[in-house]
N, CA, C and O atoms as a DFTB+ gen file, in Angstrom:
612 C
 N C O
     1  1      10.770      -2.636     -11.833
     2  2       9.733      -1.788     -11.283
     3  2       9.578      -2.088      -9.806
     4  3       9.540      -3.251      -9.404
     5  1       9.489      -1.043      -8.994
     6  2       9.216      -1.197      -7.573
     7  2       7.727      -1.003      -7.316
     8  3       7.105      -0.085      -7.850
     9  1       7.168      -1.880      -6.492
    10  2       5.786      -1.773      -6.060
    11  2       5.793      -1.776      -4.547
    12  3       6.218      -2.744      -3.916
    13  1       5.318      -0.686      -3.969
    14  2       5.302      -0.543      -2.514
    15  2       3.850      -0.609      -2.061
    16  3       3.020       0.188      -2.498
    17  1       3.550      -1.554      -1.191
    18  2       2.206      -1.734      -0.656
    19  2       2.181      -1.162       0.760
    20  3       2.951      -1.597       1.616
    21  1       1.315      -0.203       1.008
    22  2       1.217       0.426       2.337
    23  2      -0.220       0.295       2.812
    24  3      -1.140       0.862       2.223
    25  1      -0.394      -0.454       3.875
    26  2      -1.725      -0.565       4.464
    27  2      -1.985       0.691       5.290
    28  3      -1.098       1.174       5.994
    29  1      -3.194       1.210       5.200
    30  2      -3.542       2.401       5.978
    31  2      -3.244       2.163       7.454
    32  3      -3.254       1.027       7.928
    33  1      -2.985       3.236       8.158
    34  2      -2.701       3.165       9.596
    35  2      -3.989       2.875      10.367
    36  3      -5.070       2.784       9.785
    37  1      -3.852       2.733      11.682
    38  2      -4.988       2.361      12.535
    39  2      -6.135       3.365      12.400
    40  3      -5.936       4.578      12.467
    41  1      -7.333       2.826      12.210
    42  2      -8.531       3.649      12.039
    43  2      -9.539       3.337      13.146
    44  3      -9.447       2.319      13.833
    45  1     -10.498       4.243      13.292
    46  2     -11.568       3.998      14.265
    47  2     -12.318       2.740      13.853
    48  3     -12.327       2.370      12.679
    49  1     -12.940       2.091      14.813
    50  2     -13.654       0.851      14.551
    51  2     -14.855       1.090      13.653
    52  3     -15.491       2.143      13.690
    53  1     -15.140       0.086      12.851
    54  2     -16.280       0.164      11.949
    55  2     -17.576       0.140      12.750
    56  3     -17.719      -0.617      13.710
    57  1     -18.519       0.987      12.333
    58  2     -19.839       1.034      12.962
    59  2     -20.887       0.808      11.891
    60  3     -20.748       1.278      10.762
    61  1     -21.928       0.090      12.250
    62  2     -22.967      -0.225      11.276
    63  2     -23.749       1.005      10.832
    64  3     -24.343       1.003       9.754
    65  1     -23.756       2.064      11.656
    66  2     -24.525       3.260      11.304
    67  2     -23.695       4.305      10.554
    68  3     -24.167       5.419      10.329
    69  1     -22.458       3.956      10.162
    70  2     -21.607       4.874       9.410
    71  2     -21.043       4.172       8.177
    72  3     -20.857       2.955       8.172
    73  1     -20.777       4.944       7.150
    74  2     -20.174       4.433       5.929
    75  2     -18.712       4.068       6.200
    76  3     -17.965       4.858       6.776
    77  1     -18.314       2.871       5.783
    78  2     -16.942       2.406       5.999
    79  2     -15.917       3.351       5.375
    80  3     -14.827       3.519       5.921
    81  1     -16.244       3.965       4.253
    82  2     -15.302       4.874       3.593
    83  2     -15.019       6.124       4.420
    84  3     -14.018       6.799       4.179
    85  1     -15.872       6.447       5.386
    86  2     -15.713       7.650       6.208
    87  2     -14.909       7.426       7.486
    88  3     -14.706       8.366       8.254
    89  1     -14.449       6.199       7.727
    90  2     -13.680       5.927       8.937
    91  2     -12.346       6.675       8.901
    92  3     -11.603       6.591       7.924
    93  1     -12.056       7.401       9.969
    94  2     -10.833       8.205      10.064
    95  2      -9.763       7.469      10.867
    96  3     -10.041       6.476      11.540
    97  1      -8.539       7.975      10.780
    98  2      -7.456       7.444      11.603
    99  2      -7.663       7.823      13.063
   100  3      -8.225       8.873      13.374
   101  1      -7.209       6.965      13.933
   102  2      -7.167       7.287      15.359
   103  2      -5.927       8.154      15.600
   104  3      -5.089       8.276      14.707
   105  1      -5.792       8.755      16.778
   106  2      -4.539       9.466      17.077
   107  2      -3.307       8.565      16.928
   108  3      -2.266       9.005      16.439
   109  1      -3.431       7.299      17.354
   110  2      -2.325       6.354      17.174
   111  2      -2.056       6.146      15.687
   112  3      -0.899       6.084      15.271
   113  1      -3.106       6.038      14.889
   114  2      -2.964       5.869      13.450
   115  2      -2.282       7.061      12.803
   116  3      -1.477       6.895      11.886
   117  1      -2.597       8.261      13.272
   118  2      -1.934       9.462      12.746
   119  2      -0.441       9.411      13.029
   120  3       0.364       9.786      12.177
   121  1      -0.062       8.950      14.220
   122  2       1.369       8.826      14.555
   123  2       2.032       7.744      13.695
   124  3       3.150       7.923      13.210
   125  1       1.324       6.614      13.513
   126  2       1.864       5.542      12.665
   127  2       2.114       6.043      11.242
   128  3       3.172       5.794      10.664
   129  1       1.132       6.749      10.689
   130  2       1.254       7.256       9.319
   131  2       2.421       8.232       9.210
   132  3       3.170       8.198       8.234
   133  1       2.575       9.088      10.194
   134  2       3.658      10.073      10.161
   135  2       5.034       9.400      10.224
   136  3       5.946       9.768       9.483
   137  1       5.175       8.415      11.113
   138  2       6.462       7.709      11.232
   139  2       6.804       6.971       9.929
   140  3       7.935       7.028       9.448
   141  1       5.808       6.282       9.373
   142  2       6.068       5.534       8.145
   143  2       6.314       6.487       6.976
   144  3       7.148       6.201       6.117
   145  1       5.611       7.598       6.930
   146  2       5.832       8.590       5.869
   147  2       7.263       9.120       5.918
   148  3       7.892       9.290       4.874
   149  1       7.774       9.378       7.096
   150  2       9.157       9.845       7.224
   151  2      10.131       8.797       6.692
   152  3      11.080       9.125       5.979
   153  1       9.889       7.536       7.042
   154  2      10.744       6.445       6.568
   155  2      10.674       6.348       5.042
   156  3      11.702       6.241       4.372
   157  1       9.457       6.386       4.503
   158  2       9.287       6.281       3.051
   159  2       9.911       7.465       2.323
   160  3      10.578       7.281       1.305
   161  1       9.706       8.663       2.826
   162  2      10.230       9.847       2.148
   163  2      11.748       9.835       2.027
   164  3      12.299      10.480       1.135
   165  1      12.428       9.117       2.906
   166  2      13.876       8.983       2.804
   167  2      14.287       8.007       1.707
   168  3      15.446       7.992       1.292
   169  1      13.338       7.186       1.231
   170  2      13.669       6.107       0.312
   171  2      12.965       6.168      -1.042
   172  3      13.469       5.616      -2.020
   173  1      11.822       6.823      -1.116
   174  2      11.064       6.866      -2.359
   175  2      11.715       7.784      -3.387
   176  3      12.195       8.868      -3.057
   177  1      11.723       7.334      -4.629
   178  2      12.200       8.173      -5.723
   179  2      11.213       9.313      -5.936
   180  3      10.023       9.177      -5.652
   181  1      11.707      10.418      -6.429
   182  2      10.839      11.565      -6.717
   183  2       9.785      11.207      -7.760
   184  3       8.706      11.800      -7.774
   185  1      10.080      10.257      -8.621
   186  2       9.164       9.868      -9.698
   187  2       8.088       8.866      -9.265
   188  3       7.284       8.436     -10.091
   189  1       8.064       8.496      -8.009
   190  2       7.105       7.496      -7.530
   191  2       5.663       7.971      -7.725
   192  3       5.287       9.059      -7.288
   193  1       4.865       7.130      -8.390
   194  2       3.421       7.398      -8.514
   195  2       2.752       6.876      -7.245
   196  3       3.005       5.748      -6.823
   197  1       1.916       7.684      -6.651
   198  2       1.239       7.310      -5.407
   199  2      -0.251       7.209      -5.701
   200  3      -0.898       8.193      -6.061
   201  1      -0.785       5.994      -5.539
   202  2      -2.191       5.712      -5.812
   203  2      -2.863       5.318      -4.499
   204  3      -2.345       4.494      -3.745
   205  1      -4.032       5.924      -4.234
   206  2      -4.641       5.809      -2.911
   207  2      -6.117       5.450      -3.004
   208  3      -6.839       5.940      -3.872
   209  1      -6.543       4.597      -2.104
   210  2      -7.958       4.258      -1.962
   211  2      -8.758       5.518      -1.633
   212  3      -8.229       6.444      -1.019
   213  1     -10.033       5.558      -2.039
   214  2     -10.867       6.710      -1.693
   215  2     -11.282       6.757      -0.218
   216  3     -11.856       7.754       0.221
   217  1     -11.009       5.720       0.542
   218  2     -11.384       5.690       1.959
   219  2     -10.640       6.782       2.731
   220  3      -9.452       7.011       2.508
   221  1     -11.342       7.442       3.629
   222  2     -10.761       8.553       4.402
   223  2      -9.479       8.139       5.119
   224  3      -8.514       8.904       5.137
   225  1      -9.449       6.950       5.705
   226  2      -8.265       6.500       6.453
   227  2      -7.041       6.366       5.546
   228  3      -5.917       6.609       5.984
   229  1      -7.253       5.981       4.288
   230  2      -6.141       5.895       3.331
   231  2      -5.721       7.275       2.870
   232  3      -4.530       7.548       2.714
   233  1      -6.692       8.146       2.652
   234  2      -6.387       9.524       2.263
   235  2      -5.545      10.206       3.349
   236  3      -4.573      10.900       3.049
   237  1      -5.931      10.000       4.612
   238  2      -5.176      10.594       5.718
   239  2      -3.768       9.999       5.801
   240  3      -2.801      10.717       6.058
   241  1      -3.658       8.703       5.586
   242  2      -2.346       8.045       5.594
   243  2      -1.468       8.657       4.502
   244  3      -0.304       8.972       4.749
   245  1      -2.015       8.826       3.305
   246  2      -1.264       9.393       2.181
   247  2      -0.835      10.829       2.452
   248  3       0.273      11.221       2.086
   249  1      -1.687      11.607       3.080
   250  2      -1.365      13.017       3.333
   251  2      -0.145      13.174       4.230
   252  3       0.525      14.205       4.183
   253  1       0.152      12.167       5.044
   254  2       1.340      12.235       5.897
   255  2       2.620      12.317       5.054
   256  3       3.634      12.833       5.527
   257  1       2.586      11.820       3.826
   258  2       3.756      11.882       2.942
   259  2       4.043      13.297       2.458
   260  3       5.189      13.626       2.151
   261  1       3.030      14.125       2.389
   262  2       3.151      15.488       1.864
   263  2       3.665      15.467       0.417
   264  3       4.544      16.244       0.043
   265  1       3.094      14.557      -0.385
   266  2       3.401      14.440      -1.805
   267  2       2.089      14.379      -2.578
   268  3       1.030      14.093      -2.019
   269  1       2.186      14.653      -3.864
   270  2       1.008      14.539      -4.727
   271  2       0.600      13.069      -4.825
   272  3       1.457      12.197      -4.968
   273  1      -0.694      12.793      -4.750
   274  2      -1.189      11.437      -4.945
   275  2      -2.486      11.467      -5.727
   276  3      -3.143      12.502      -5.842
   277  1      -2.845      10.297      -6.268
   278  2      -4.066      10.162      -7.055
   279  2      -4.995       9.181      -6.354
   280  3      -4.572       8.098      -5.949
   281  1      -6.258       9.561      -6.213
   282  2      -7.268       8.677      -5.642
   283  2      -7.765       7.743      -6.740
   284  3      -8.152       8.184      -7.822
   285  1      -7.748       6.439      -6.441
   286  2      -8.083       5.432      -7.441
   287  2      -9.145       4.482      -6.873
   288  3      -8.864       3.753      -5.922
   289  1     -10.355       4.479      -7.439
   290  2     -11.406       3.583      -6.945
   291  2     -11.014       2.108      -6.946
   292  3     -11.554       1.335      -6.155
   293  1     -10.088       1.699      -7.815
   294  2      -9.648       0.293      -7.870
   295  2      -8.909      -0.127      -6.608
   296  3      -8.569      -1.302      -6.464
   297  1      -8.650       0.805      -5.685
   298  2      -7.982       0.475      -4.421
   299  2      -8.944       0.522      -3.232
   300  3      -8.507       0.405      -2.087
   301  1     -10.230       0.689      -3.481
   302  2     -11.238       0.758      -2.416
   303  2     -11.256      -0.548      -1.610
   304  3     -10.698      -1.552      -2.052
   305  1     -11.891      -0.540      -0.435
   306  2     -11.883      -1.730       0.411
   307  2     -12.368      -3.012      -0.261
   308  3     -11.923      -4.099       0.107
   309  1     -13.260      -2.911      -1.226
   310  2     -13.782      -4.108      -1.889
   311  2     -13.027      -4.456      -3.169
   312  3     -13.491      -5.290      -3.947
   313  1     -11.879      -3.837      -3.398
   314  2     -11.101      -4.050      -4.618
   315  2     -10.524      -5.459      -4.668
   316  3     -10.384      -6.129      -3.644
   317  1     -10.193      -5.891      -5.876
   318  2      -9.514      -7.173      -6.024
   319  2      -8.062      -6.922      -6.444
   320  3      -7.717      -5.855      -6.950
   321  1      -7.240      -7.920      -6.221
   322  2      -5.816      -7.790      -6.495
   323  2      -5.496      -7.501      -7.946
   324  3      -4.578      -6.735      -8.241
   325  1      -6.243      -8.105      -8.852
   326  2      -5.995      -7.884     -10.279
   327  2      -6.195      -6.410     -10.641
   328  3      -5.414      -5.847     -11.409
   329  1      -7.231      -5.790     -10.093
   330  2      -7.485      -4.366     -10.358
   331  2      -6.368      -3.496      -9.798
   332  3      -5.969      -2.511     -10.418
   333  1      -5.862      -3.867      -8.615
   334  2      -4.761      -3.102      -8.016
   335  2      -3.519      -3.173      -8.889
   336  3      -2.884      -2.154      -9.159
   337  1      -3.176      -4.365      -9.325
   338  2      -1.978      -4.531     -10.148
   339  2      -2.129      -3.834     -11.495
   340  3      -1.160      -3.289     -12.024
   341  1      -3.325      -3.849     -12.047
   342  2      -3.569      -3.139     -13.299
   343  2      -3.399      -1.630     -13.104
   344  3      -2.787      -0.964     -13.939
   345  1      -3.934      -1.095     -12.018
   346  2      -3.788       0.340     -11.736
   347  2      -2.317       0.719     -11.575
   348  3      -1.903       1.806     -11.980
   349  1      -1.535      -0.177     -10.986
   350  2      -0.102       0.071     -10.772
   351  2       0.731      -0.134     -12.042
   352  3       1.892       0.271     -12.103
   353  1       0.127      -0.768     -13.054
   354  2       0.822      -1.148     -14.282
   355  2       1.920      -2.183     -14.023
   356  3       2.945      -2.199     -14.704
   357  1       1.692      -3.027     -13.049
   358  2       2.634      -4.089     -12.690
   359  2       2.577      -5.185     -13.735
   360  3       1.478      -5.561     -14.142
   361  1       3.670      -5.703     -14.180
   362  2       5.058      -5.432     -13.830
   363  2       5.766      -4.535     -14.835
   364  3       6.987      -4.389     -14.786
   365  1       5.004      -3.933     -15.748
   366  2       5.605      -3.255     -16.891
   367  2       5.786      -1.757     -16.734
   368  3       6.256      -1.100     -17.663
   369  1       5.426      -1.196     -15.585
   370  2       5.568       0.241     -15.398
   371  2       7.019       0.669     -15.393
   372  3       7.918      -0.132     -15.139
   373  1       7.238       1.936     -15.676
   374  2       8.599       2.470     -15.729
   375  2       9.019       3.144     -14.433
   376  3      10.212       3.320     -14.183
   377  1       8.049       3.523     -13.606
   378  2       8.386       4.234     -12.377
   379  2       7.898       3.435     -11.168
   380  3       7.009       2.593     -11.295
   381  1       8.477       3.699     -10.003
   382  2       7.990       3.029      -8.791
   383  2       6.547       3.460      -8.506
   384  3       6.141       4.574      -8.838
   385  1       5.789       2.562      -7.889
   386  2       4.400       2.848      -7.546
   387  2       4.162       2.487      -6.089
   388  3       4.528       1.403      -5.633
   389  1       3.548       3.408      -5.371
   390  2       3.137       3.190      -3.985
   391  2       1.622       3.085      -3.971
   392  3       0.925       4.012      -4.384
   393  1       1.110       1.949      -3.492
   394  2      -0.328       1.742      -3.361
   395  2      -0.695       1.824      -1.887
   396  3      -0.108       1.120      -1.064
   397  1      -1.653       2.670      -1.543
   398  2      -2.123       2.775      -0.159
   399  2      -3.543       2.233      -0.139
   400  3      -4.458       2.817      -0.719
   401  1      -3.709       1.096       0.546
   402  2      -4.981       0.410       0.507
   403  2      -5.291      -0.389       1.749
   404  3      -4.942      -0.005       2.865
   405  1      -5.964      -1.525       1.530
   406  2      -6.631      -2.267       2.602
   407  2      -6.287      -3.751       2.592
   408  3      -5.818      -4.312       1.602
   409  1      -6.543      -4.349       3.737
   410  2      -6.575      -5.792       3.866
   411  2      -7.992      -6.242       3.527
   412  3      -8.925      -5.470       3.748
   413  1      -8.199      -7.413       3.017
   414  2      -7.197      -8.461       2.768
   415  2      -6.504      -8.345       1.408
   416  3      -5.604      -9.129       1.105
   417  1      -6.917      -7.371       0.582
   418  2      -6.407      -7.311      -0.788
   419  2      -4.902      -7.136      -0.850
   420  3      -4.243      -7.791      -1.658
   421  1      -4.333      -6.259      -0.009
   422  2      -2.877      -6.060      -0.054
   423  2      -2.133      -7.348       0.269
   424  3      -1.126      -7.656      -0.368
   425  1      -2.613      -8.100       1.246
   426  2      -1.990      -9.378       1.592
   427  2      -2.092     -10.392       0.473
   428  3      -1.153     -11.147       0.222
   429  1      -3.237     -10.411      -0.205
   430  2      -3.410     -11.311      -1.343
   431  2      -2.456     -10.952      -2.474
   432  3      -1.877     -11.836      -3.105
   433  1      -2.291      -9.659      -2.731
   434  2      -1.367      -9.204      -3.776
   435  2       0.065      -9.582      -3.398
   436  3       0.805     -10.102      -4.234
   437  1       0.459      -9.329      -2.164
   438  2       1.823      -9.669      -1.714
   439  2       2.088     -11.163      -1.870
   440  3       3.138     -11.552      -2.382
   441  1       1.161     -11.996      -1.441
   442  2       1.371     -13.445      -1.529
   443  2       1.437     -13.905      -2.979
   444  3       2.246     -14.766      -3.324
   445  1       0.597     -13.338      -3.821
   446  2       0.596     -13.707      -5.236
   447  2       1.931     -13.353      -5.885
   448  3       2.486     -14.147      -6.643
   449  1       2.447     -12.156      -5.586
   450  2       3.697     -11.725      -6.218
   451  2       4.907     -12.471      -5.666
   452  3       5.832     -12.782      -6.417
   453  1       4.916     -12.762      -4.382
   454  2       6.078     -13.424      -3.763
   455  2       6.034     -14.937      -3.937
   456  3       7.044     -15.557      -4.268
   457  1       4.853     -15.533      -3.711
   458  2       4.759     -16.996      -3.710
   459  2       4.057     -17.570      -4.938
   460  3       4.068     -18.783      -5.150
   461  1       3.443     -16.697      -5.753
   462  2       2.771     -17.173      -6.950
   463  2       1.350     -17.650      -6.744
   464  3       0.703     -18.105      -7.687
   465  1       0.852     -17.550      -5.508
   466  2      -0.501     -17.994      -5.186
   467  2      -1.155     -16.977      -4.262
   468  3      -0.553     -16.582      -3.264
   469  1      -2.383     -16.542      -4.572
   470  2      -3.051     -15.641      -3.628
   471  2      -3.395     -16.387      -2.339
   472  3      -4.079     -17.410      -2.368
   473  1      -2.922     -15.874      -1.229
   474  2      -3.167     -16.475       0.084
   475  2      -3.453     -15.348       1.072
   476  3      -3.044     -14.210       0.842
   477  1      -4.140     -15.646       2.156
   478  2      -4.533     -14.591       3.098
   479  2      -3.391     -14.125       4.009
   480  3      -3.469     -14.269       5.229
   481  1      -2.340     -13.572       3.415
   482  2      -1.236     -13.033       4.206
   483  2      -1.692     -11.761       4.902
   484  3      -2.427     -10.956       4.330
   485  1      -1.255     -11.590       6.127
   486  2      -1.623     -10.403       6.900
   487  2      -0.565      -9.314       6.740
   488  3       0.633      -9.565       6.872
   489  1      -1.025      -8.124       6.457
   490  2      -0.170      -6.937       6.473
   491  2      -0.713      -6.068       7.595
   492  3      -1.877      -5.667       7.577
   493  1       0.134      -5.783       8.564
   494  2      -0.306      -5.025       9.731
   495  2      -0.682      -3.591       9.372
   496  3      -0.204      -3.044       8.378
   497  1      -1.531      -2.999      10.179
   498  2      -1.941      -1.610       9.964
   499  2      -0.720      -0.703       9.987
   500  3       0.104      -0.758      10.900
   501  1      -0.627       0.129       8.965
   502  2       0.474       1.086       8.871
   503  2       1.759       0.520       8.299
   504  3       2.735       1.255       8.147
   505  1       1.789      -0.786       7.972
   506  2       3.020      -1.426       7.498
   507  2       3.193      -1.286       5.989
   508  3       2.241      -1.051       5.246
   509  1       4.447      -1.439       5.568
   510  2       4.838      -1.343       4.161
   511  2       5.523      -2.642       3.746
   512  3       6.345      -3.195       4.476
   513  1       5.161      -3.111       2.555
   514  2       5.868      -4.207       1.886
   515  2       6.401      -3.637       0.579
   516  3       5.634      -3.119      -0.232
   517  1       7.706      -3.730       0.371
   518  2       8.367      -3.153      -0.801
   519  2       8.845      -4.303      -1.687
   520  3       9.698      -5.098      -1.292
   521  1       8.281      -4.375      -2.886
   522  2       8.595      -5.449      -3.827
   523  2       9.248      -4.875      -5.072
   524  3       8.976      -3.739      -5.462
   525  1      10.108      -5.664      -5.691
   526  2      10.779      -5.222      -6.922
   527  2      10.692      -6.333      -7.960
   528  3      10.973      -7.496      -7.671
   529  1      10.303      -5.959      -9.164
   530  2      10.309      -6.874     -10.289
   531  2      11.610      -6.650     -11.048
   532  3      11.979      -5.516     -11.350
   533  1      12.295      -7.741     -11.352
   534  2      13.549      -7.606     -12.092
   535  2      13.697      -8.767     -13.068
   536  3      13.067      -9.814     -12.917
   537  1      14.526      -8.560     -14.048
   538  2      14.835      -9.578     -15.030
   539  2      16.143     -10.234     -14.621
   540  3      17.148      -9.548     -14.435
   541  1      16.144     -11.548     -14.478
   542  2      17.358     -12.271     -14.085
   543  2      17.524     -13.473     -15.005
   544  3      16.699     -14.387     -15.006
   545  1      18.593     -13.462     -15.783
   546  2      18.904     -14.557     -16.694
   547  2      17.722     -14.888     -17.600
   548  3      17.408     -16.057     -17.825
   549  1      17.069     -13.845     -18.119
   550  2      15.975     -14.022     -19.048
   551  2      14.619     -14.312     -18.431
   552  3      13.639     -14.501     -19.151
   553  1      14.550     -14.348     -17.113
   554  2      13.274     -14.620     -16.456
   555  2      12.922     -13.536     -15.458
   556  3      13.801     -12.920     -14.855
   557  1      11.646     -13.312     -15.290
   558  2      11.185     -12.307     -14.331
   559  2      11.258     -12.861     -12.914
   560  3      10.930     -14.023     -12.671
   561  1      11.687     -12.022     -11.994
   562  2      11.742     -12.376     -10.574
   563  2      11.116     -11.253      -9.767
   564  3      11.197     -10.079     -10.129
   565  1      10.492     -11.640      -8.664
   566  2      10.012     -10.656      -7.702
   567  2      10.885     -10.791      -6.462
   568  3      11.050     -11.879      -5.911
   569  1      11.433      -9.671      -6.041
   570  2      12.314      -9.643      -4.878
   571  2      11.624      -8.838      -3.786
   572  3      11.139      -7.733      -4.031
   573  1      11.581      -9.387      -2.598
   574  2      11.051      -8.668      -1.450
   575  2      12.183      -7.797      -0.905
   576  3      13.135      -8.301      -0.309
   577  1      12.069      -6.486      -1.116
   578  2      13.116      -5.535      -0.739
   579  2      13.074      -5.223       0.756
   580  3      14.111      -5.164       1.418
   581  1      11.852      -5.023       1.282
   582  2      11.718      -4.630       2.685
   583  2      10.299      -4.860       3.165
   584  3       9.339      -4.788       2.398
   585  1      10.194      -5.137       4.445
   586  2       8.915      -5.157       5.148
   587  2       9.157      -4.335       6.404
   588  3      10.072      -4.621       7.177
   589  1       8.334      -3.316       6.603
   590  2       8.548      -2.441       7.748
   591  2       7.201      -2.096       8.378
   592  3       6.251      -1.725       7.690
   593  1       7.143      -2.226       9.695
   594  2       5.968      -1.827      10.440
   595  2       6.262      -0.558      11.223
   596  3       7.413      -0.305      11.581
   597  1       5.239       0.243      11.493
   598  2       5.471       1.519      12.184
   599  2       6.014       1.349      13.603
   600  3       6.642       2.263      14.136
   601  1       5.780       0.204      14.211
   602  2       6.276      -0.012      15.572
   603  2       7.786      -0.195      15.629
   604  3       8.371      -0.152      16.712
   605  1       8.431      -0.400      14.473
   606  2       9.881      -0.568      14.440
   607  2      10.613       0.717      14.083
   608  3      11.839       0.721      13.968
   609  1       9.886       1.792      13.910
   610  2      10.517       3.069      13.531
   611  2      10.678       3.974      14.736
   612  3      11.189       5.087      14.609
């Protein structure tokens, strides 16, 4: 199973007088999302399930893909890694899953899957971490397939 973690692109700064879920992408964030969407669309299987946080910045990031996606409250900014992995059906799902969400949860999920311990790994805005679960000699392995940031596209 492939699990692709995509942190939303750059968003406007948080303000105390506005709801965090309403924060939109900046013009730079829109460009980041578009570049990464083009890269992903060249590589994602047609069967990929796309699950997205209800936050506006994640919704806008997902729309750059121009594919069907599902909004999942378990990916909201206050989500925990266990809820994200459950929503993705990791590691037992049959199709690839793309999760579009937030820090620090995405970094915690990446560290847990790669190193076996949740740690505060940073995933840059607009970046993708592509992980694969595979069976090797009777044991499960997680392979880091790719890490890509929008500044490298």
